C-alpha positions in Angstrom: 0.0 0.0 -0.1 2.9 2.5 1.0 4.7 2.1 -2.5 1.1 2.8 -4.3 0.5 5.6 -2.4 4.1 7.2 -2.9 3.4 6.4 -6.8 -0.1 7.8 -6.7 1.9 11.1 -5.0 4.7 11.1 -7.8 1.6 11.5 -10.3 -0.3 14.4 -8.5 2.8 16.3 -8.0 4.2 15.9 -11.9 0.2 17.2 -12.4 0.4 19.9 -10.2 3.8 21.1 -11.6 2.2 21.3 -14.9 -0.6 23.6 -13.4 1.6 25.9 -11.6 5.5 25.6 -12.5 8.2 25.3 -9.2 9.1 28.7 -10.2 5.3 30.5 -10.3 4.9 28.6 -6.8 8.5 29.4 -5.1 7.5 33.4 -5.9 4.1 33.1 -4.3 4.9 31.2 -1.2 8.4 33.3 -0.5 6.0 36.0 -0.4 4.4 34.5 2.9 5.5 34.8 6.3 5.2 31.7 8.3 4.0 33.3 12.0 3.0 30.6 14.1 6.0 28.5 16.1 4.8 24.6 15.7 7.8 23.8 17.8 7.1 26.2 20.4 3.2 25.7 20.7 4.0 21.9 21.2 6.6 21.7 23.4 5.1 23.1 26.8 7.9 22.0 29.8 5.9 19.8 32.3 2.9 19.2 29.9 2.2 16.6 27.2 0.6 18.6 24.3 -2.2 17.3 21.8 -1.7 17.5 18.5 -5.2 17.0 17.2 -5.6 15.4 13.5 -8.4 16.5 11.2 -8.9 13.1 9.4 -12.0 12.3 7.2 -11.0 8.7 6.4 -7.7 6.6 6.2 -6.6 3.6 3.9 -6.7 1.1 6.8 -10.0 2.3 8.7 -11.9 3.6 5.9 -14.3 6.3 6.3 -14.0 7.5 10.0 -16.3 10.9 9.9 -19.2 10.9 7.6 -19.9 14.6 8.8 -16.7 16.2 8.0 -16.5 19.9 8.8 -12.7 20.6 9.5 -13.2 24.6 10.5 -16.1 23.3 13.3 -13.7 20.3 14.2 -10.6 22.5 14.5 -12.2 25.1 16.6 -13.8 22.4 18.7 -9.9 21.1 19.2 -8.6 24.4 19.9 -11.1 25.0 22.7 -10.7 21.5 23.9 -6.6 22.3 24.6 -4.7 21.3 21.4 -1.6 22.8 21.2 -1.7 22.5 17.3 -3.7 21.0 14.2 -2.5 18.3 11.8 -4.6 18.6 8.7 -4.8 15.7 6.5 -4.3 17.1 2.5 -4.2 13.9 0.6 -7.4 13.6 -1.3 -7.4 10.4 -2.8 -6.5 8.0 0.2 -7.6 10.4 3.0 -10.0 12.6 1.9 -8.2 15.7 2.2 -7.6 19.2 0.6 -5.1 21.8 1.0 -7.4 24.4 1.1 -8.5 22.7 4.7 -5.3 24.0 5.5 -6.2 27.9 5.0 -9.7 27.4 6.2 -8.6 25.9 9.8 -5.9 28.7 10.0 -8.8 31.4 9.2 -11.0 30.5 12.2 -8.0 29.2 14.9 -5.0 30.5 16.5 -3.2 27.8 17.0 -0.4 26.2 14.3 -1.3 23.6 11.7 1.0 20.9 10.2 0.3 19.8 6.6 0.0 16.1 7.1 0.7 14.2 3.3 3.0 12.1 1.5 5.9 14.7 0.9 8.4 13.4 -1.6 9.5 16.8 -3.1 10.5 20.1 -2.0 7.4 21.2 -4.3 4.8 20.2 -1.9 6.8 22.4 0.9 6.0 25.5 -1.3 2.7 24.4 -1.5 2.3 24.2 2.2 3.9 27.2 2.7 1.6 29.1 0.1 -1.5 27.3 2.0 -0.3 28.8 5.4 0.8 25.6 7.1 3.0 26.3 9.9 4.5 23.0 9.8 5.4 20.0 7.4 5.5 16.1 8.0 8.5 14.8 6.5 8.6 10.9 6.6 12.0 9.4 6.3 10.3 5.7 5.2 9.6 7.4 1.8 12.6 9.8 1.4 16.1 8.9 0.2 18.9 10.5 2.7 19.3 13.5 -0.7 15.6 14.3 -0.7 15.4 14.4 3.0 18.1 17.1 3.4 16.3 18.8 0.1 13.5 19.0 2.1 14.7 20.1 5.2 16.5 22.8 3.2 13.7 24.3 1.6 11.7 24.2 5.0 14.6 26.2 6.6 14.6 28.8 4.3 10.7 29.3 4.1 10.6 28.9 8.0 8.2 26.1 8.3 9.1 23.6 10.6 9.7 20.0 9.4 8.1 17.3 11.9 10.4 14.3 10.9 8.6 10.8 11.2 10.6 8.1 12.1 9.6 3.9 12.7 13.3 2.4 13.3 16.3 3.3 15.1 18.0 3.6 11.5 15.3 6.3 10.4 15.9 8.1 13.6 19.7 8.3 12.5 18.9 9.9 9.1 16.5 11.9 11.0 19.3 13.4 13.4 22.0 13.7 10.8 19.8 15.6 8.8 19.2 18.3 11.4 15.5 17.5 12.7 14.6 19.2 15.4 10.8 18.0 16.1 11.1 14.2 15.8 7.6 12.1 15.3 7.9 8.4 16.7 5.0 6.5 14.6 4.0 3.5 16.4 2.3 2.3 12.8 4.0 0.4 10.2 3.2 2.4 7.0 3.7 -0.7 5.0 1.9 -3.5 7.3 -0.4 -0.9 9.6 0.6 -3.0 12.5 1.0 -1.0 15.5 4.0 -1.5 17.8 3.5 0.1 21.2 6.8 -0.3 22.9 8.7 1.9 19.9 8.6 5.0 21.7 10.1 3.2 24.4 12.7 2.1 22.4 13.6 5.2 20.5 13.4 8.2 23.3 16.6 7.1 24.9 18.2 7.3 21.5 17.2 11.4 20.6 19.5 13.7 22.0 18.2 16.1 24.5 17.0 19.5 23.1 14.7 17.5 20.5 11.3 17.8 20.4 9.5 14.5 20.5 6.2 13.3 18.9 4.5 10.1 19.4 2.1 9.3 16.7 -0.6 6.9 16.2 -2.2 3.9 18.4 -2.9 6.3 21.5 -6.5 5.3 22.5 -6.6 5.6 26.5 -5.5 7.9 29.0 -3.1 5.2 30.4 -1.4 5.3 26.8 -0.7 9.1 27.2 0.3 8.6 30.8 2.9 6.2 29.5 4.2 8.5 26.6 4.8 11.4 29.1 6.6 9.3 31.5 8.9 8.6 28.7 10.0 11.8 28.3 7.2 12.5 25.0 6.6 16.4 24.4 3.4 16.0 22.4 1.2 13.2 21.1 -0.5 13.3 17.5 -4.1 11.7 17.8 -6.7 11.7 15.1 -8.3 8.2 14.9 -9.6 8.4 18.2 -11.2 11.9 18.0 -12.5 11.4 14.5 -14.8 8.5 15.4 -15.7 10.0 18.7 -19.7 11.7 18.4 -18.0 14.4 20.9 -14.1 14.9 20.1 -14.1 18.0 23.1 -15.3 15.1 25.6 -12.9 12.5 24.1 -10.0 14.7 24.6 -10.8 15.5 28.4 -11.3 11.8 28.9 -7.3 11.1 26.9 -5.6 13.9 29.1 -7.5 12.9 32.4 -4.5 13.0 35.1 -2.4 14.9 32.3 -4.1 18.4 32.1 
């Protein structure tokens, strides 16, 4: 499935370049200043922060939320205490749109992450143009050279990369590339299996001063309390919130004993 997603994304990027050249996109993106500091928003001393994800559907679970209003959901998440938002922009597999970024930024005051399968610096310029404050970079789908190139473009534009890893080898690549925010994804993107022990394995190998984000498989207050004990700074939660009839109540439940 991951290989299929990447192939689809390669085709999408080429089509996007035909509609809007890289040169024109660069010119437009460079007019914008990234104003909301994603890293600072999710790194609050003594607190496990929430990155609340807006996700209509997923390849592993299908439709998660039939009545999907990203603006209303974003406002609900912010009011319930989220420090940042993660906005799915992949259309084919996740039902997302780039426009969702602009929409939620207009009606909230917290930073927004572009969550997508980024394989080309072009997509980082897109993220900035559509008002993202951070962008996901998945080490699994990037060569070392591509990761470095994406990190350099992100740095030039002032957008924060959340560099996602699923193994010690990927963590080494992320650190070599200069990642300041490390996402540990408990889900193997090839098999969709969850390894709840991965954070415990990798956190000791991350140098002090890095911001650590735990991703996937966080379903209970006990899961989040364990992440906090391990030294994680933020939890990215999507599915548990999207399937909840009342996402705000679900946030209060999950963060019982933490906030």
